[in-house]
Biopython code that builds the backbone (N, CA, C, O; Angstrom):
import numpy as np
from Bio.PDB.StructureBuilder import StructureBuilder

atoms = [
    (1, "UNK", "N", (-2.583, -169.637, 207.518)),
    (1, "UNK", "CA", (-2.652, -170.556, 208.642)),
    (1, "UNK", "C", (-1.911, -171.851, 208.329)),
    (1, "UNK", "O", (-1.293, -172.449, 209.210)),
    (2, "UNK", "N", (-1.976, -172.282, 207.067)),
    (2, "UNK", "CA", (-1.314, -173.525, 206.668)),
    (2, "UNK", "C", (0.193, -173.431, 206.870)),
    (2, "UNK", "O", (0.832, -174.398, 207.285)),
    (3, "UNK", "N", (0.755, -172.268, 206.576)),
    (3, "UNK", "CA", (2.204, -172.088, 206.735)),
    (3, "UNK", "C", (2.585, -172.172, 208.217)),
    (3, "UNK", "O", (3.635, -172.714, 208.562)),
    (4, "UNK", "N", (1.746, -171.645, 209.071)),
    (4, "UNK", "CA", (2.016, -171.695, 210.516)),
    (4, "UNK", "C", (2.023, -173.143, 210.990)),
    (4, "UNK", "O", (2.926, -173.554, 211.719)),
    (5, "UNK", "N", (1.033, -173.906, 210.587)),
    (5, "UNK", "CA", (0.994, -175.319, 210.971)),
    (5, "UNK", "C", (2.179, -176.076, 210.398)),
    (5, "UNK", "O", (2.778, -176.901, 211.088)),
    (6, "UNK", "N", (2.524, -175.808, 209.146)),
    (6, "UNK", "CA", (3.670, -176.481, 208.530)),
    (6, "UNK", "C", (4.947, -176.169, 209.305)),
    (6, "UNK", "O", (5.774, -177.054, 209.527)),
    (7, "UNK", "N", (5.105, -174.927, 209.711)),
    (7, "UNK", "CA", (6.279, -174.533, 210.492)),
    (7, "UNK", "C", (6.315, -175.274, 211.822)),
    (7, "UNK", "O", (7.370, -175.753, 212.236)),
    (8, "UNK", "N", (5.174, -175.371, 212.492)),
    (8, "UNK", "CA", (5.110, -176.086, 213.766)),
    (8, "UNK", "C", (5.432, -177.567, 213.595)),
    (8, "UNK", "O", (6.074, -178.169, 214.456)),
    (9, "UNK", "N", (4.989, -178.148, 212.495)),
    (9, "UNK", "CA", (5.280, -179.559, 212.222)),
    (9, "UNK", "C", (6.776, -179.740, 211.990)),
    (9, "UNK", "O", (7.375, -180.677, 212.517)),
    (10, "UNK", "N", (7.373, -178.865, 211.215)),
    (10, "UNK", "CA", (8.809, -178.941, 210.929)),
    (10, "UNK", "C", (9.619, -178.792, 212.206)),
    (10, "UNK", "O", (10.634, -179.468, 212.376)),
    (11, "UNK", "N", (9.184, -177.915, 213.107)),
    (11, "UNK", "CA", (9.896, -177.703, 214.369)),
    (11, "UNK", "C", (9.615, -178.795, 215.396)),
    (11, "UNK", "O", (10.243, -178.828, 216.454)),
    (12, "UNK", "N", (8.677, -179.687, 215.091)),
    (12, "UNK", "CA", (8.367, -180.777, 216.003)),
    (12, "UNK", "C", (7.383, -180.426, 217.101)),
    (12, "UNK", "O", (7.215, -181.193, 218.050)),
    (13, "UNK", "N", (6.739, -179.294, 216.989)),
    (13, "UNK", "CA", (5.770, -178.865, 218.004)),
    (13, "UNK", "C", (4.393, -179.483, 217.791)),
    (13, "UNK", "O", (3.626, -179.643, 218.741)),
    (14, "UNK", "N", (4.079, -179.831, 216.544)),
    (14, "UNK", "CA", (2.791, -180.445, 216.191)),
    (14, "UNK", "C", (3.066, -181.600, 215.236)),
    (14, "UNK", "O", (4.148, -181.707, 214.658)),
    (15, "UNK", "N", (2.067, -182.460, 215.083)),
    (15, "UNK", "CA", (2.144, -183.504, 214.073)),
    (15, "UNK", "C", (1.085, -183.214, 213.020)),
    (15, "UNK", "O", (0.162, -182.432, 213.250)),
    (16, "UNK", "N", (1.227, -183.850, 211.863)),
    (16, "UNK", "CA", (0.250, -183.640, 210.799)),
    (16, "UNK", "C", (-1.150, -184.057, 211.256)),
    (16, "UNK", "O", (-2.144, -183.451, 210.855)),
    (17, "UNK", "N", (-1.222, -185.079, 212.084)),
    (17, "UNK", "CA", (-2.518, -185.564, 212.574)),
    (17, "UNK", "C", (-3.227, -184.523, 213.446)),
    (17, "UNK", "O", (-4.447, -184.577, 213.604)),
    (18, "UNK", "N", (-2.477, -183.584, 214.008)),
    (18, "UNK", "CA", (-3.067, -182.557, 214.863)),
    (18, "UNK", "C", (-3.604, -181.362, 214.066)),
    (18, "UNK", "O", (-4.228, -180.467, 214.636)),
    (19, "UNK", "N", (-3.366, -181.347, 212.781)),
    (19, "UNK", "CA", (-3.850, -180.252, 211.932)),
    (19, "UNK", "C", (-5.346, -180.421, 211.717)),
    (19, "UNK", "O", (-5.801, -181.528, 211.428)),
    (20, "UNK", "N", (-6.128, -179.340, 211.853)),
    (20, "UNK", "CA", (-7.567, -179.444, 211.589)),
    (20, "UNK", "C", (-7.825, -179.957, 210.176)),
    (20, "UNK", "O", (-7.142, -179.573, 209.227)),
    (21, "UNK", "N", (-8.815, -180.826, 210.056)),
    (21, "UNK", "CA", (-9.128, -181.472, 208.776)),
    (21, "UNK", "C", (-9.366, -180.428, 207.678)),
    (21, "UNK", "O", (-9.019, -180.653, 206.518)),
    (22, "UNK", "N", (-9.951, -179.303, 208.041)),
    (22, "UNK", "CA", (-10.271, -178.261, 207.060)),
    (22, "UNK", "C", (-9.052, -177.781, 206.277)),
    (22, "UNK", "O", (-9.171, -177.434, 205.102)),
    (23, "UNK", "N", (-7.894, -177.759, 206.910)),
    (23, "UNK", "CA", (-6.713, -177.196, 206.237)),
    (23, "UNK", "C", (-5.610, -178.222, 206.002)),
    (23, "UNK", "O", (-4.499, -177.851, 205.622)),
    (24, "UNK", "N", (-5.893, -179.506, 206.221)),
    (24, "UNK", "CA", (-4.863, -180.525, 206.037)),
    (24, "UNK", "C", (-4.295, -180.526, 204.619)),
    (24, "UNK", "O", (-3.085, -180.676, 204.446)),
    (25, "UNK", "N", (-5.141, -180.363, 203.605)),
    (25, "UNK", "CA", (-4.646, -180.385, 202.229)),
    (25, "UNK", "C", (-3.710, -179.212, 201.957)),
    (25, "UNK", "O", (-2.718, -179.361, 201.244)),
    (26, "UNK", "N", (-4.023, -178.049, 202.523)),
    (26, "UNK", "CA", (-3.155, -176.879, 202.350)),
    (26, "UNK", "C", (-1.821, -177.101, 203.043)),
    (26, "UNK", "O", (-0.769, -176.782, 202.489)),
    (27, "UNK", "N", (-1.861, -177.648, 204.253)),
    (27, "UNK", "CA", (-0.635, -177.916, 204.999)),
    (27, "UNK", "C", (0.189, -178.977, 204.265)),
    (27, "UNK", "O", (1.413, -178.876, 204.180)),
    (28, "UNK", "N", (-0.497, -179.993, 203.739)),
    (28, "UNK", "CA", (0.189, -181.038, 202.965)),
    (28, "UNK", "C", (0.963, -180.408, 201.797)),
    (28, "UNK", "O", (2.121, -180.749, 201.557)),
    (29, "UNK", "N", (0.314, -179.490, 201.079)),
    (29, "UNK", "CA", (0.966, -178.859, 199.933)),
    (29, "UNK", "C", (2.155, -178.004, 200.353)),
    (29, "UNK", "O", (3.173, -177.985, 199.661)),
    (30, "UNK", "N", (2.044, -177.300, 201.467)),
    (30, "UNK", "CA", (3.156, -176.484, 201.960)),
    (30, "UNK", "C", (4.346, -177.388, 202.302)),
    (30, "UNK", "O", (5.484, -177.080, 201.948)),
    (31, "UNK", "N", (4.082, -178.496, 202.986)),
    (31, "UNK", "CA", (5.162, -179.416, 203.345)),
    (31, "UNK", "C", (5.810, -180.026, 202.096)),
    (31, "UNK", "O", (7.027, -180.207, 202.054)),
    (32, "UNK", "N", (5.008, -180.338, 201.092)),
    (32, "UNK", "CA", (5.557, -180.863, 199.837)),
    (32, "UNK", "C", (6.424, -179.800, 199.158)),
    (32, "UNK", "O", (7.513, -180.096, 198.667)),
    (33, "UNK", "N", (5.934, -178.573, 199.137)),
    (33, "UNK", "CA", (6.697, -177.481, 198.517)),
    (33, "UNK", "C", (8.027, -177.250, 199.236)),
    (33, "UNK", "O", (9.011, -176.853, 198.612)),
    (34, "UNK", "N", (8.055, -177.496, 200.534)),
    (34, "UNK", "CA", (9.280, -177.324, 201.324)),
    (34, "UNK", "C", (10.136, -178.586, 201.362)),
    (34, "UNK", "O", (11.134, -178.656, 202.080)),
    (35, "UNK", "N", (9.725, -179.587, 200.572)),
    (35, "UNK", "CA", (10.442, -180.866, 200.485)),
    (35, "UNK", "C", (10.533, -181.560, 201.848)),
    (35, "UNK", "O", (11.571, -182.113, 202.210)),
    (36, "UNK", "N", (9.437, -181.517, 202.585)),
    (36, "UNK", "CA", (9.356, -182.161, 203.901)),
    (36, "UNK", "C", (8.221, -183.185, 203.917)),
    (36, "UNK", "O", (7.516, -183.325, 204.916)),
    (37, "UNK", "N", (8.052, -183.899, 202.801)),
    (37, "UNK", "CA", (6.946, -184.853, 202.686)),
    (37, "UNK", "C", (6.981, -185.919, 203.766)),
    (37, "UNK", "O", (5.939, -186.443, 204.161)),
    (38, "UNK", "N", (8.169, -186.239, 204.241)),
    (38, "UNK", "CA", (8.282, -187.299, 205.255)),
    (38, "UNK", "C", (7.563, -186.957, 206.556)),
    (38, "UNK", "O", (7.321, -187.844, 207.375)),
    (39, "UNK", "N", (7.221, -185.701, 206.757)),
    (39, "UNK", "CA", (6.522, -185.275, 207.971)),
    (39, "UNK", "C", (5.004, -185.456, 207.849)),
    (39, "UNK", "O", (4.280, -185.251, 208.824)),
    (40, "UNK", "N", (4.521, -185.836, 206.673)),
    (40, "UNK", "CA", (3.091, -186.020, 206.471)),
    (40, "UNK", "C", (2.736, -187.438, 206.882)),
    (40, "UNK", "O", (2.897, -188.385, 206.112)),
    (41, "UNK", "N", (2.253, -187.565, 208.097)),
    (41, "UNK", "CA", (1.839, -188.867, 208.641)),
    (41, "UNK", "C", (0.455, -188.701, 209.215)),
    (41, "UNK", "O", (0.210, -187.778, 209.992)),
    (42, "UNK", "N", (-0.452, -189.579, 208.845)),
    (42, "UNK", "CA", (-1.831, -189.425, 209.308)),
    (42, "UNK", "C", (-2.167, -190.343, 210.432)),
    (42, "UNK", "O", (-3.294, -190.327, 210.926)),
]
sb = StructureBuilder()
sb.init_structure("model")
sb.init_model(0)
sb.init_chain("A")
sb.init_seg("    ")
for serial, (resi, resn, name, xyz) in enumerate(atoms, 1):
    if name == "N":
        sb.init_residue(resn, " ", resi, " ")
    sb.init_atom(name, np.array(xyz, "f"), 0.0, 1.0, " ", f" {name:<3s}", serial, name[0])
structure = sb.get_structure()
């Protein structure tokens, strides 16, 4: 699920703030691994 949210954030369909709190850390790590840290905004 984290990869799906990360993909949506990268495509501009969602923001990091819209990610459920339960999986925010997983999504954060996926974005870091993809070198897209700049998209992590709370």
